[in-house]
N, C-alpha and C positions, 0 to 999 in steps of 0.2 A: 504494500500500500504506500502511496506517495503522499507525504504530509508537507504542508507549507508553513514557514514560520518567518517572523520578521527578523531582519539582520541583527538588530540590537539585542536579540535574545540568545546570541551565540554563546555568551559566557556561561549560560546555564548547562552547557554540554560537557564542561570540564569535569572528569570523574575523579573521585578521591575516596579514601577509606571510609567506610560506614561502620559505626560502632556495632550495629546489630548483625553484621555479617558473621559467618562461621569462624570459630577460633582457629588461629593459624597453627595447624598441626603438621601439614606436609612440609613446611619450611622451618620446623624446629631444628635447632642445631643438634649435632650428634654428640654433644658433650658427655651425656650419661652413658652412651653406648661404647664410647672409646676409652681405652685405659688412660690414666693420668700420665702426662709426660714426666720424664725423669732424666737422670744423668745418662741413662743408657739409650733412651729413645726420646727424641725431642718433639715439641709441639709442631715443628715444621715438617715432621716426617723423616728427618735425617737421623742417622746414628748419632748418639750423644757422645760427649767428649770422654766418657768412661765406658763406652760400649766395649763389650768383650765377647769372645766365643771360644769354645773348646777346640781342641785339635786331636786327631787320631791318625797316626801313621802306621802303615801295614807292610810287613814282609810276608809273602804267602808262597807256599809251594803246594802244588796240587797235581794229581794224576787222574786222567780220564780213563775209565775201563770201557772199551768199546764192545767187549764181549757180553757184559751184563748190565750195561747202561748205569754205571754208578761212578761216583767220584769220591776220592779221599784226599784230605789235605791237612796242612798244619799252618798256623799263622802266628806271627808275633806282632802284637799291638803295642804301640807306644802312645799312651794317653796322657795329654798335657792339660792340666787344670789351670786355665786362665781366668776362672771366675774368682770373685772375692770370697767364695764360700769354701768351707772345708768339707771334703767328701769322704765318706766312710765306706762307700760301695759304688760300683759301676753297673750300668745296665747295658746289656748286649741284645741285639735283635736276632731272633732265630726264625726268620720268615719262612724257611722251608717247613717249619712245623705245621703250617697250614695244611700240609698233606698227610699229617698223622691221622690214622683212622678215627681217633676220638678227639680230634681237635675241636676247638670252639666253633670254628668256621663250619665244619661238617655238622656239628650238633645243632647249629642254629639255622641251617638251611630249611626253607619252607618248601612245600610242594603240595600237590593234590592228585588224586586218582580220578580218572574219567572212565566212562563206560567203554569208550574206545581209545586204545592207546597204541602207539607204535612199538614195534619190537625194540627200536633203539631206546625208547623211554623205559621199557621194562628192563632192558639190559643194563641201563644206568642204575636202576634201583636195586638190581640183584647182583651186580658185578662184584667180584671179590675185591675187597678193599686194598688199595695200593699201600705198600709198606713204605710210606714216605716220612719225611722229617729228619732233622739232624740227629745223628748218633754221636753225642759228645763223648770222646774217649778220655780226655783229660783237660784240666785247666790248671796251669802252673805259673808261678812267678818266674822271673828271669834266671833264678838260681835253681830252678827245677823243683821247688817246693810246692806241693799241692795247695790250691786255693779252694776255699769253700764256695760253692755256687748253688743257686736254686733256680730251677726252670719252672716258669709259670707260663704255660702254653707257648706263645711266640716270643716271650721275653726271658732273659736269663740275668739274674742278679749275681754279680761277682763281688764277694765280700773282701775288702782290702785288709791286709795285715796290720795296717796303721793308717792314721788320717792322711789324706792327700791335700796338702795346703796349696794356696795360690802360688802359681809359678812352678810347681813341682810336676814331675812326670812319673808315670808308673808303667812298667813294661811287664807284659804277661803273655803266655802262650796258650793256644787252644788247638787241640787235635780233634778231628771230626771226620765223619764220612756220611754219605746219604745216597739213596737211589735217585735216579733222574726220572722224572715223570714223562709219560707219553703225552705230549701237548695236544695231539689230535683227539685223544679220548678224555683226558683229565682237564684240559684247558690250562690256564695259568699264564704267567708272564715269561716263562722260560720252559725248557724241556727239549725233547728230541722228536724228530720225524724220521720214520723208517720208509725207505723206498724199496718196495718188494721187487721191482723190475731189475734192479742191479744189486740188491742185498746190502745197501749201505745206509748209514745213519747220518743225520745232520743235527748238530747240537747247538742250542742257543742257551747260554748259561748266565743266569742272573739270580740274585738273592741266594747265591750258591755257597757263601761263607758267612760265618757269624760276624755281624757288623755292629759297631758302636752306635748307641742311641744318642740323641741330642740332649744336652743339658744346657738350658738357656735362662735368660733373665725373666722370661714371661711365664714359663711352665715349670721350671726346674727340669726334672727328667721327663722327656716325652716318651712315655712307655705305654701308650694306648695299644691294646692288642691289635694285631693285624688280622682282620676278618675277610679281606679280599678286595675291598673297594678303596679305603684310605691307603694311600701308598706309603711313601717312606720319608722320614726325617733323619738326616745324616750329617755328621760334621765333616769338615774338609781335612785333607791330609795328603801325604805323599805315599805312593804305592810302588813296590817292586814285587812283581808277580812272575813266578816260573811255572809254566804249564807243560806237563809231560803228556803227550798224545801219541797215537799211532804215527809211525814215521812218514806216511804219505798224506797225513792230514795237513790242511792249510788252516791257520788260526788267525782270527781277527780279534783284537782286544783293545780295551781302553789304553791310551798312551802310545808311546813310541817303541817299536821293536828294537831290541838291543843287540840281537845276535843274528842278523840276516844272513851273514856268511855261513852260519851253521845249519840254517833251516831252508835256505833257498839255493837253487842252482845259480851258477854264474850268469847264465842267460836271464834268469828271472831277476837277479840283482840289477843287471843292466837296464832291463825294462822298467824296473822300479825307479831307478835313477832318472831315466828318460821321462817318466810320468811326473816327477817332481818339477820338471821344467816345461811341461806341456799344458796348454790351455784347452786341450781336448782329452777325453779319456784314452789312456794307453793300457792295453791288456798286460798284466804282470804274470798271471797264470792263465793259460789259454783253455778253451773248451776241450781241445784235443788232449792236453795234459791232464785235465780233470777226468775225462772219459777213460783215459788209460789207467789212471789211479783207481777209478771205480772198479775196473775189471781185475786188476792185479792183486789188490789188497796186500801191500808190502808188509813184511815182517819188521819187527823192531820198533823203537820209539825215538822220538825227538822231543827236546824241551825248548819251548819258545819263551823268551824272556821279555817282559814289557816293563816300562817305567812310566809313571804318570805323576805329575806334580800338581798339587793344589786342586784335587778332585774330591768329590764326596762319595764315590763308589767306583766299582770296577766290574765290568761285564765282558764276556767274550763268546766267541762262536768257533766251532771246529767241525771240519768234515773233509773227506777226501774228494767230495763232489764240487768243491768251490772253484769257480772261475773268479778271478780277481782283477779288477781294473781300477785305475787311479788317474787323477789329474791335479794340477796345481790351481789354487785359488788364492789370490793376493788381496788382503784386506788391511788397510792401515799400515802398509809397508811390511807386513808380516806374511809369510807364505804358509799355507795350510794344504795338506794332502787330502783331497776329497776322494773317498774310495768306496767301492762296492764289492761285496762277496755274494755269490749266488750260484745255484746249481744250473745245469744245462736246461732243466725244465722251465727256468725263468726267462730264457731267451726266446725271441729277440727283444722282448720288452725291456728287460733290465739293462742289457747292454746299451740300448738306445737312450734310456731316460734316467736311471737311478743316480749315477754319479753326477750328471748334469744338474739334477734336482738338488743333490747335496751341496754342490758349489753355489747354486742360485740361492739356496737358503742361507748359507753362511754370509753371502754378500748382502742380501736384503735385510736380514735380521740385524747385521752389524750396523747398517745405515740407520736403523730406527732405535737401536739400543746401545750396545758397546761393541767395539771391535772384537771379533772372535779371537780368544787368547790362546787356543790350544793348537798343537801341531797337526792333528788329524781330525777328520770328521768322517764317520763310516756309516754305511747302510748295508745291512745283512738281510738276505732273504732266507726264510725258513718257516717253521711251523707257527711262529708267533705273528699275529696279524698286525701288531703295532705296539712297540714299547721302547722306552728311551733310557739311556745311561750316558755318563760322561764320554763324549767322543764317539760313541757307538750306539746304533739303534737297530731294532729288529722290525722288519717290515713285510707285509703280505703282498698279495696280488700276483697272479701268475697267468700267463697266456694259456690258451687251449693246447692240447697235445700237438696239434698241427702248426702251432706257432702263431695263429691268429688270435685276435682279442677284440673285445668290444670297446667302445669309447668309455664306457663306465669303468672297465678294468684299467685302461690307460690312465684316465684322470684319477682313478682311485689310487694307483701306484704313486703318481706324482704327488698327490695330496698327502698320502701317509708318509712319504719320505720327508716332505717339507715339515709336516707336523712333528714327527719323531726327532728329526735332526734339529728342528727348532727348539725342542725341549732342552738342548744344551744351554740355552739362554734362560729358560724358565722350566724347571727349577735347578738345573745343574750348576748354574753360575749365580743367578739371583735365587738364592736357596731358600725358598719358602717351605713351610711345614705342610707337606702333602697329607700326612696322617690326619691333620685337623682340617685343612682348607684346600680342598681339591681345586676350587675355582682359581686360586692364586697361581697355579701352574697351568692347568688345562684351559681355563678361560682366557688368561692373558696370551697363552701360546696359540690358542685357536684364533684369536684376533690377529696375531702376527701372521699366522698361516694364511688368513684371508688376504692380508695386504700382499704377502709374497706370491700367492696364487695369481692375483690380479696383475702382478708384474711379470709373471711367466707368459701369459697369453691374454690378448684382449678379450674381454667378456668370458673369462675362465668360469666354468660352471661350479663355483664354490658352493659347498653344501651348507656352510654356516657363515655368519657375519652380516649379511644383509638383513635389515629389520623385518622384511616380509617373510623371511625364513623361520622366524620364531613365533609368528602370529598364531599358528595352530596350537602350539604349546601354551602360549599366554592366555588364550581364550578357553582353555580347558577347565575341567572341574577343579575347584580349589582343593578338594580333599585328595587330589592326586599330586599335589605340589607341596614343596616346602621352600622357604626363602633360600637364596643363594648362601646366606650366612648360616649354614647348617653343617654340622660335623660330617665329614666324608662318609662315615659308615651309616649315616641316617638319611642320606639323600634319596629322594624318590625321583624317578626319571633322570637317571644319572647323566646321560648325554645332553639332554636339554638344559638341565639345571646347572651343571658344572662346566660344560663346554659352550653350548649355544647361547644361553642367556647372558652370561658375563661378556662373551665375545661381542654379541650384538650391542650390549650396553656401551662398550668401549667405542664401537663404531658410531653409535648415536652421539656420544660425547664428542668424537672427533669431527663428525660431519655436520652436526646440527646444533649442539649446545656450546661447545668451546671454539670450534673451528680448527682446521688442521694445524695452523701455526702454533697456537697456544697448546693444543693437545700434544703435538709431536715433541715440543720442547719439554713439557712436564713429564711425558712418558720416558723420554731419554734420560731425564734427570733422575727419575726413580731407578732406572736400570744402573746408572752410574753410581748412585748413592749406595745401592744394596748389592752390587756385584761382589760375590764371594762372602756374602753375609747372610743373616737369617731374618728377612723382613716378615712382619705381621700385617694383617689387613689395615690396621690403623696407619701404618707407615706408608702404605700405598695411597690410601684416601688423603692423608695429610699432605703428602708430597705433590699429588696431582693438583691440589688447591694452592699450596704454597708456591709452586713454580709457575702457575698460570695466573694467579690473582682472581680466580673464579670460585665463588662459593658454591660448592657442589653437594653440601650436606643433604639438601632436598632430594638430589638424585640418588646418592648412596642409600638414603633411608627408603625411598620408594622402590628402587630397582633391586637392591641387595638385601634389604631387611624385611620386605613384605612380599606377598604374592599378588599384589595389585597388578592390574594390566592397563594398557592405554586404550581408552575408548573416548575420544573427544568428539563432540557433535556440534553442529551449527544449529542454533535454535531459531528464534525470530529475527527477521531482517526488516528494518524500517529505513525508508529512503526519504531524505529531506533535501529540498533545495531552498536557496535564499530567496525570499519574497520581499522586495522593497515597497510593496503596496502601491506601485504606479497604477492608478485606477484604469487607464486604458488597457494596459497589459493584463491586469487581473481580470477585467471584464471580458476581454477577448479570449483569454484562456478558459474562463468559465463557459463562454458561449461554445467554444470548440468542444469542451467536455460534454456540454449539454447536447450538442448535435450528434456526438458519438454514442450517446446513451441509447441503447436499443429499446424498441417498444416492447411492452409486455405482451404476453399471449392474449390477454383480455383486450388490450388496445388494438391489437391486430385484428381480432375477430369483430370488435365493435365498428371498425372502419367498413366492414362488409355488411354487418347485420343492422346497424343504425343508419338509415338513409339520411336523416337530418336530425340534429339536436334541436331543442326548443329555441335556443338563442339563434341558431341558424335560421329557424323558421320565423322568428320574431326579432328583427334587428333592434327594435325599440328597447329591448331588455339590456342592451350593452350600455356600459358606463365608462368612467375614466380608466378603470383597471383592465378593461378589454383591449385598450390600446397602449397601456403603460408597458415600457420595456425596462425591467429592473437591471438589465446589463448595459444600459446606455450610460456613458460617462457624462456627469453634470459639471457645470462650472464650479460648484462648491467642492466637488470631489477633486478637481484639478488644483484648486486653491489650497486645500488641505495638504495635498501631496507636495506642492511647491514649498510650503512652510516647513514640512518635515525635512526636505532635502537641504534647505538652508541651514538647519541646525546640526547636521552631521559633519564629521571631520573628513578631510581628503582620503585618509586611510580607510575609514568606514565606507566611503563612497566606492573606493576601489574594490573592497570586499563584496559590496552589494552588486557591483557590475561584473564580478568575476565569473559568474555562472557555475560556481563550484557545486559538487554533489556531496552530500553527507549521508553516510550509511551507519546506522546503529545496528551492530551485529551481536547477537547473543551466542555465547558458547557454553557448553555443558561438559563437565567431566563425569562421565558415566562409569569409567573403569577404576577410578580411584587414584591412578598414577598421573601426576601432573607432568606436562611436557610443554615445550615451546609450541606456539601456534604458528604453523607455516600455512599462510593463506594466499591462495592464488585468486586474483580477480580478473575475470574475463570482461573486456570492455565491449561496448556496443559496436565499435568499429573493427572488432576482430583481434585487436592487440590484447596483451595481458601483462600482469605485473604480479610478482611474488613478494609478499611481505613476511619477514620473520620476526615474531614477537617473542621475547624471552619468556621462559617458564615462570619467572617471578610475577607475571601478571596475575597468577593465581594466589598470590600470597595473602590477600585480604579475604578471599573466599575460594576455598578449594573445590567448590562444586559448580558454581554458576557465575558467569561474569558477562559484561557487555563491553564492547570497544567500538569507538567511532573511527571510521575510515573516511578521509576527505580526498576526493578525486576530481580531476578536471573533466573527465569523460564519464558518461553514465556506465554503470556496471550492470551486466546482464546475469552474472553468476559468481558465486563465491564457492571455493573448494578448499577443504582442509587437507593437509599432508599430500599434496599432489604427486610427490616423488617418493612416497612410501618411506619416510625417514624416521618414523616414531614407533613402528610396530603396532599401529592402530588396528584393533581386532575387528572393527565393524566399519567398513567404508560406506555403508548404505546411508549413514547419517552425516556424511562429511561434505555434502553439497547442498547449495541453495541456489535455485529451486532443486527439490529432490530429484534424484535420477533413479531410473529403474536399474536394479542390480541384476545382471544376467545370471541365469541359472540353466542347468541342463538336466535332462532326464537320462537315465542310464539305459542302454540297450539291453534287452533281455539276455541275449547271448553274449557272454564275455569274450573279449578278444583272446585268442589262443596265445599261449606263451611263445615268445620268440625262440625258435629252435636253432637258428644260425645267426652268428654275428655278421655285421656288414662285410667284414673282410672275407669271411667264408662264402658269402653270397657272391661277392665279386669274383672269387676264384672259380666258383661254379659256372660263371659266364665265360671263363677262358682266360681271365687276367690273373696270373699267379704271383704277381708282384707283392711283396710285403716289405715292411721297413726292415732294414738290416741293422746289425750291431755296429754302432758308430765307433766303438772303442777300437783303436788301431794298435 
C-alpha cells in the first residue's frame, strides 16, 4: 500500500531503542561462559607471559610380525615437568585398549534387533571377539626398577618414586605388544588390509604405542576415557623410532628417514634425491618393483629409522605393495617433500592426484595460517578411509578394478587428502584438545579444506563450507542436535555438528559478518599465537575478536552454544513518498487514482439494468453538488500552498522536490539465530542494489524489527539473503511480494542405480583412453 505524508514529518521516521522491547539476550557478552583470564591465558586470547606446557620425548623400537599381524615394542619416555605444580604420578594413554573384548567402548555400544537382518549384521553380533588391546609387559625406571602402575580401561597411571618438581624430568621404560586389528571388519583409525589376490598385507599403524596424556593449566590431567569419537590430546616432543619389518616392505613414517642407504637401493636413493628437486611427482619405488615384491615375499628383515622433532605423535605404514612417489614443495623459503604411498590397486588415480593434492594443501594452508614447518608431508592409501598424524595421513578412495573411476571417487580422493594433510595444521601444530573439543580441529580444518578445494579447481564440488550445505541439518528436529560446544563423546550427528556447522560458521564470518580482510588477519593471528601450543575455545573466540576489532560474542553464543537456526523473514512493507501538498499535483493524482478505480459488479450491472435514474429523468432535482468538482484547485488552495513554500528552508525544498521513495520494511527472526540482513532491492527499471545490514540491528529486539530504506527509484521487490550467505532454513518467507516456492513430485518408479561410471561408458563406445600416472 502506498501512503503519502508531508515532508516536514520526516523526522518522525528516525528509529531508536524502545524500553518495552524484548530484553537483549542474543547480544549478551560471553563473560560467564568463558574462563577468567590469567597469567597463562590472556583476555586477548594470546598465551600469557607465564604460559607453560609439558614435554614428552620418545625413543621407540618396534617389530612388525607379518605372519600373525601383531607388533611388539619397547619405548623410553623422557617426561619434563614445566608446570609450576609438583607431580606424584603420570598418566599414559592406552588407546589400543578400545579393542579389548570388555572395554568400555564395547560395553556401551547400543544396537537393536529387527525382524529382518542381514547376514553381515548377524555376523557382527556373533563374531568371536578380537583379542585386542595393549599387553603391558613391564614399566620400569631408567635404572630398571619396576614402577607401580594401574590400568583403568584406556588410561594407565604410573606412580612416581618421588615428587617431580618444576623443571625436572623423569625417564621410564614400557615394554608392550598387541595384535593388529583387521580394519575392514573391526573398523578403527588404524589396522591392516589383506589382499587375497596376491596374499599380502598393508599396515597403517596409529595409536600403536603407549603415549603420554596432556597435563595443562585448564584441566590438569586430560585423562577422559577414549570411547571412539573424542580423539587425542598429546604433548609435543622429539621422536627417534626404529621399525623392524619384512625386508621387502616399504615404510612411510612421521619424520625424516635416517638410514636410506640401508633400506633403499641405489637407484631408489637417486630417484628420491631427484624428487627433492622436482616440482612434479617422481616415482621412488615403481609399480613394477612393488609387483615383484608382492610375488617374491623376500626373507629376512630390515629396520627403518625415523626422527621427528617437535611433534605430538608418531604414525607409520608398511607393506611390500607400496608404490612411492614424491615431489618438492617450497613454502616460506623452506623445502618440504610431499609424498604418497599406495598399492597398485590405487592407480591410476593416486599417481595422478595424491601427491599433487598434498603439495597444494601445504601451500594453501600455509598462506592462511603459518608456514608448514616440517620436512615431509605424506599421504598413504590403505584400509583407513581418512585419519591424520604429524607429517603423515591415511586416506581412502580407490578406482575400479579396470582403472576407471567416477567423479565422486576422484573428488573424494582429492578432498580426503586435503582434509587429512590439512590436519597437520589443526591439531598437529595448533594443538587443541580433541578429546574434549572435536570442532576445534575438525571444524577449523574443514573450513580450511573448503578454501583449499576452491583453489584447486573453479567451482570445486565441496561437500561442506557453503551455508546452503548445512540448511538440512539446521532445520532438523532439535532433539537430534546438541550445541557445537559439547564434549566429543556426547555429540549427536557427528559430521554435521563437529565438521559442517563450525566450518560453515567460519565461512559466514569470513564472507558476511567480518569480511575477508579482517577475518583472514585474525585467523592467521590465532594460528601464529597457538602454533605448537595447546589452545582452548576461549583462546580462539578471544583472538578472533581481539585481532579484528569485531564483537562476535553474539555469534559465538548463537552458533556455538545453542541449536538455534537462521530463519529470517520479511514481514510488512509500506511505501511512502514525499507529498509537499501542491494542490494541483495532489488533485491531479487523486483524479488519476479515481479514474483507475474499477467499477463494482453492482455498478456494472446497474448500467445495463437501470435505463435512467430519477435525476436523469428529472433535471430539476440537480443542485450545486451535481456540478461541484471536489478535485478542482481553488485560488484559496493555491494561496495556502504558496504561504507554506515561503516558510521552508532551501534544504527542505530540495528534499521535497527530490522524488525520493521511503520503504518501511518489517523483519522477523523466526529461527532464533540473529544474522546480518542482506537485502536485495529490485528497482522498477530492472536494476538492483544489495544492502548489508549488520546483525547488531537486532540488539534492541531479537524477534521483530523494522528498517527504513530510502531510494531514488521505486522498488518492485525486496529479497533477503539472495546469495545464500546465512544458512537460512526457509527461503519461502524471504521475498516481498511473496514468491511461489517450486516443488516436485517424485516419480513412482525410482531411477535405477548407476551401474557404470562415465569412464567405463566411454570405453564401451570405443574410447579406451584414461588418465595416466603423472609421476615420472
